[in-house]
C-alpha positions as CSV (number, residue, x, y, z in Angstrom):
1,M,-60.2,-176.1,-56.2
2,S,-62.8,-177.3,-58.7
3,V,-61.9,-176.4,-62.3
4,H,-65.5,-175.4,-62.8
5,K,-65.2,-172.9,-60.0
6,E,-62.0,-171.6,-61.6
7,L,-63.8,-171.0,-64.9
8,E,-66.5,-168.9,-63.3
9,N,-66.5,-165.2,-63.8
10,V,-64.6,-163.6,-60.9
11,A,-65.9,-160.3,-59.7
12,P,-64.4,-157.7,-61.9
13,S,-62.3,-155.1,-60.2
14,K,-63.0,-151.5,-59.5
15,L,-60.1,-149.2,-60.3
16,S,-59.4,-145.8,-59.0
17,V,-56.5,-143.4,-60.1
18,R,-56.2,-140.5,-57.7
19,G,-54.1,-137.4,-58.4
20,V,-51.4,-139.4,-60.2
21,N,-48.2,-137.7,-61.4
22,K,-45.3,-139.4,-63.1
23,V,-41.9,-137.7,-63.7
24,F,-38.9,-139.3,-65.5
25,H,-35.4,-138.1,-65.0
26,G,-32.9,-138.7,-67.9
27,A,-30.1,-137.3,-69.8
28,Q,-32.3,-134.5,-71.2
29,G,-33.5,-133.6,-67.7
30,K,-36.9,-133.9,-66.2
31,T,-39.9,-135.1,-68.2
32,V,-43.4,-134.9,-66.8
33,A,-45.2,-137.9,-68.4
34,L,-48.4,-137.6,-66.4
35,E,-49.9,-134.7,-64.5
36,D,-52.9,-134.9,-62.1
37,I,-54.6,-138.0,-63.5
38,N,-57.9,-138.8,-61.9
39,L,-59.9,-141.7,-63.3
40,K,-62.4,-144.3,-62.1
41,V,-63.1,-147.6,-64.0
42,D,-66.2,-149.4,-62.9
43,E,-66.5,-153.2,-62.5
44,G,-66.7,-154.9,-65.9
45,E,-66.2,-151.7,-67.8
46,F,-64.3,-151.5,-71.1
47,V,-62.3,-148.3,-71.1
48,C,-60.1,-147.1,-73.9
49,L,-57.3,-144.6,-73.4
50,V,-56.6,-142.5,-76.6
51,G,-54.1,-139.9,-77.5
52,P,-51.0,-139.2,-79.6
53,S,-47.6,-140.7,-79.0
54,G,-46.0,-139.3,-75.9
55,C,-49.3,-138.5,-74.1
56,G,-48.6,-140.9,-71.2
57,K,-51.4,-143.4,-71.9
58,S,-49.0,-146.4,-71.9
59,T,-47.2,-145.0,-68.8
60,L,-50.5,-145.0,-67.0
61,L,-51.1,-148.6,-68.1
62,N,-47.7,-149.6,-66.7
63,L,-48.6,-147.9,-63.4
64,I,-51.9,-149.8,-63.2
65,A,-50.0,-153.0,-63.9
66,G,-47.6,-152.3,-61.1
67,L,-44.6,-152.3,-63.4
68,D,-43.7,-148.8,-62.3
69,K,-44.8,-146.5,-59.5
70,P,-46.3,-143.0,-59.6
71,T,-44.1,-140.1,-58.5
72,S,-47.1,-139.0,-56.5
73,G,-50.7,-139.9,-56.2
74,K,-52.4,-143.3,-55.7
75,I,-53.8,-146.1,-57.8
76,L,-56.3,-148.3,-56.0
77,M,-58.0,-151.6,-56.9
78,D,-61.0,-152.3,-54.7
79,D,-59.8,-149.5,-52.4
80,K,-56.4,-151.2,-51.9
81,P,-53.2,-149.6,-53.2
82,I,-51.4,-151.2,-56.1
83,T,-47.8,-151.6,-55.0
84,G,-46.5,-154.0,-57.7
85,P,-47.4,-156.6,-60.3
86,G,-50.1,-159.1,-59.4
87,R,-51.8,-162.1,-60.9
88,D,-55.1,-160.1,-60.6
89,R,-53.9,-157.9,-63.5
90,M,-52.6,-159.3,-66.8
91,V,-51.0,-157.2,-69.6
92,M,-51.1,-157.7,-73.3
93,F,-48.7,-155.7,-75.5
94,Q,-48.5,-155.1,-79.2
95,E,-45.9,-157.9,-79.4
96,H,-47.5,-161.2,-78.5
97,A,-44.3,-162.3,-76.5
98,L,-45.2,-166.0,-77.1
99,F,-42.6,-168.7,-76.5
100,P,-41.7,-170.2,-79.9
101,W,-40.4,-173.4,-78.4
102,L,-43.9,-174.1,-77.0
103,D,-47.0,-175.0,-78.9
104,V,-50.4,-173.2,-78.4
105,M,-51.3,-175.4,-75.5
106,G,-47.9,-174.9,-73.9
107,N,-48.1,-171.1,-74.1
108,V,-51.5,-171.0,-72.5
109,L,-50.5,-173.5,-69.8
110,F,-47.5,-171.2,-69.1
111,G,-49.9,-168.5,-68.0
112,L,-51.6,-170.9,-65.6
113,K,-48.4,-171.2,-63.6
114,L,-49.8,-168.2,-61.8
115,K,-52.5,-170.5,-60.4
116,P,-50.6,-172.9,-58.1
117,N,-53.8,-174.2,-56.5
118,L,-54.7,-176.1,-59.7
119,T,-53.6,-179.7,-60.5
120,N,-52.0,-180.4,-63.9
121,P,-55.2,-182.0,-65.3
122,E,-57.2,-178.9,-64.1
123,R,-54.7,-176.6,-65.8
124,R,-55.2,-178.4,-69.1
125,E,-58.9,-178.2,-68.8
126,V,-58.8,-174.5,-68.2
127,A,-56.3,-174.0,-71.0
128,K,-58.6,-175.9,-73.4
129,F,-61.5,-173.7,-72.4
130,Y,-59.7,-170.5,-73.3
131,I,-58.2,-171.9,-76.5
132,H,-61.7,-172.8,-77.5
133,L,-63.0,-169.3,-76.4
134,V,-60.5,-167.6,-78.8
135,G,-61.4,-170.0,-81.6
136,L,-58.2,-172.0,-81.8
137,E,-59.3,-175.4,-80.8
138,K,-58.1,-176.9,-84.1
139,F,-54.6,-175.4,-83.5
140,M,-54.2,-176.5,-79.9
141,H,-50.9,-178.3,-80.7
142,A,-49.7,-176.1,-83.5
143,S,-46.3,-174.5,-83.3
144,I,-46.2,-170.7,-82.9
145,H,-44.3,-170.2,-86.2
146,E,-47.2,-171.9,-88.1
147,L,-49.7,-169.3,-87.0
148,S,-50.7,-166.0,-88.6
149,G,-50.2,-162.7,-86.7
150,G,-53.9,-162.6,-85.7
151,M,-53.8,-166.2,-84.5
152,R,-50.7,-165.4,-82.4
153,Q,-52.6,-162.6,-80.7
154,R,-55.5,-164.9,-80.0
155,V,-53.0,-167.2,-78.3
156,A,-51.7,-164.3,-76.3
157,L,-55.3,-163.3,-75.4
158,A,-56.0,-166.9,-74.2
159,R,-52.8,-166.9,-72.1
160,A,-53.8,-163.6,-70.5
161,L,-57.3,-164.7,-69.7
162,A,-56.5,-168.2,-68.5
163,P,-55.3,-167.2,-65.0
164,N,-58.8,-165.5,-64.7
165,P,-57.4,-162.0,-63.9
166,R,-59.7,-159.3,-62.5
167,I,-58.3,-156.6,-64.9
168,L,-57.0,-157.1,-68.4
169,L,-54.6,-154.3,-69.6
170,M,-54.1,-154.1,-73.4
171,D,-51.4,-151.8,-74.9
172,E,-51.8,-151.2,-78.6
173,T,-52.6,-154.9,-78.9
174,F,-53.8,-154.9,-82.5
175,G,-51.4,-152.2,-83.8
176,A,-49.1,-154.4,-85.7
177,L,-51.9,-156.4,-87.5
178,D,-53.3,-155.8,-91.0
179,A,-56.7,-154.0,-91.2
180,L,-58.8,-157.1,-92.1
181,T,-57.3,-159.1,-89.2
182,R,-57.9,-156.2,-86.8
183,E,-61.5,-156.0,-87.8
184,Q,-62.1,-159.7,-87.2
185,L,-60.4,-159.4,-83.7
186,Y,-62.6,-156.4,-82.8
187,G,-65.6,-158.6,-83.2
188,E,-64.0,-161.5,-81.3
189,L,-62.8,-159.3,-78.4
190,Q,-66.3,-157.8,-78.0
191,D,-67.8,-161.3,-77.9
192,I,-65.3,-162.5,-75.3
193,W,-65.8,-159.4,-73.2
194,Q,-69.5,-159.9,-73.2
195,K,-69.1,-163.5,-72.2
196,R,-66.5,-163.0,-69.5
197,R,-67.2,-159.4,-68.4
198,K,-63.6,-158.6,-67.5
199,T,-62.6,-155.1,-66.5
200,I,-60.5,-154.0,-69.5
201,V,-58.3,-150.9,-69.9
202,F,-57.2,-150.6,-73.6
203,V,-54.6,-148.2,-74.9
204,T,-54.7,-147.1,-78.5
205,H,-54.0,-144.1,-80.7
206,N,-56.8,-145.1,-83.1
207,I,-60.0,-143.3,-82.2
208,R,-62.3,-145.5,-84.4
209,E,-60.8,-148.6,-82.7
210,A,-61.6,-147.0,-79.3
211,V,-65.2,-146.2,-80.2
212,C,-65.6,-149.7,-81.6
213,L,-64.4,-151.4,-78.4
214,G,-65.0,-149.2,-75.5
215,D,-67.8,-148.3,-73.1
216,R,-65.9,-145.1,-72.5
217,V,-63.1,-143.2,-74.4
218,I,-60.6,-141.2,-72.3
219,L,-58.8,-138.6,-74.4
220,F,-55.3,-137.6,-73.4
221,S,-53.4,-134.5,-74.3
222,P,-49.6,-134.5,-74.3
223,H,-46.7,-132.5,-72.7
224,P,-47.5,-133.2,-69.9
225,G,-50.0,-136.1,-70.2
226,R,-53.4,-135.0,-68.9
227,I,-57.0,-136.2,-69.4
228,A,-58.5,-133.8,-71.8
229,R,-62.0,-135.1,-72.0
230,E,-64.2,-138.3,-71.6
231,F,-66.8,-139.7,-73.9
232,K,-69.3,-142.4,-72.9
233,I,-70.2,-144.6,-75.8
234,D,-73.7,-145.6,-74.9
235,S,-75.7,-144.9,-78.1
236,L,-73.9,-147.6,-80.2
237,K,-75.2,-151.1,-79.7
238,R,-72.9,-154.2,-79.5
239,P,-71.5,-155.9,-81.4
240,R,-70.1,-152.8,-83.2
241,D,-68.7,-152.8,-86.7
242,I,-65.8,-150.3,-87.2
243,N,-67.1,-149.5,-90.7
244,D,-70.6,-148.5,-89.4
245,P,-71.3,-144.9,-90.5
246,D,-72.7,-144.1,-87.0
247,L,-69.5,-145.3,-85.4
248,T,-67.5,-143.3,-87.9
249,N,-69.5,-140.1,-87.2
250,Y,-69.0,-140.7,-83.4
251,A,-65.2,-141.1,-84.0
252,S,-65.1,-137.9,-86.0
253,T,-66.7,-136.0,-83.2
254,I,-64.2,-137.3,-80.7
255,T,-61.3,-136.5,-83.2
256,A,-62.5,-132.9,-83.5
257,A,-62.6,-132.6,-79.8
258,L,-59.1,-133.9,-79.4
259,K,-57.7,-131.6,-82.1
260,Q,-59.1,-128.7,-80.1
261,H,-56.9,-129.8,-77.2
262,I,-53.7,-130.7,-79.1
263,G,-53.9,-129.3,-82.6
264,G,-52.5,-131.0,-85.7
265,S,-53.6,-134.4,-87.1
266,V,-55.0,-137.2,-85.1
267,A,-55.5,-140.8,-86.3
268,E,-59.1,-141.8,-86.8
């Protein structure tokens, strides 16, 4: 396969969650994590799942990734059931999970092991493309311990994008970073999304973050986890600045709506 073909935008995936329930059985008995979840994600859409801890948003992400299975209901990608992990779906967690014994290039190349149809020179060319895309071309051979937290997450993002997945799943990816680094990455992620048009499902408890990044914000209420309400973010032009007063006002409206469903304080 030509490396130029590999770098082309693959058709983003259409995702459908139909009547999904998830029940866990443990020492404390039965816990209903998700109840009757119905959700559609369009091709190339950036969707943010928001809610307090314990509302099931990360559980749903794991089900979409194929890391766990619903107790009942179906999750379909392009009308085909998701039955397990696949290289068409890549997951990024809060912890970057990079290999400290590999440099930046080595970590991104590791992700390309999922592409057996590429030759080694082609893998290196693809890795260089994504390292450049996340702005780390000057650190291609740097050790992971030499990088800041934000730079490590950029490496993790390059590694997740390199296999050219059809869906990128992000779970509290920026949660452990300082505010200034997060703000910089918000801009960079929007830029990368606009260039590559990946279907992205992004889990966060931060409503302003969700409004900054998402085309659509899905609010979850806990105990059991249900979708409480959806907001389409179509009046804010990209790229968005998280400190923009219009964005802050939008986030405040969503926060008020979520408080009506769950009560108490909610992170903005």
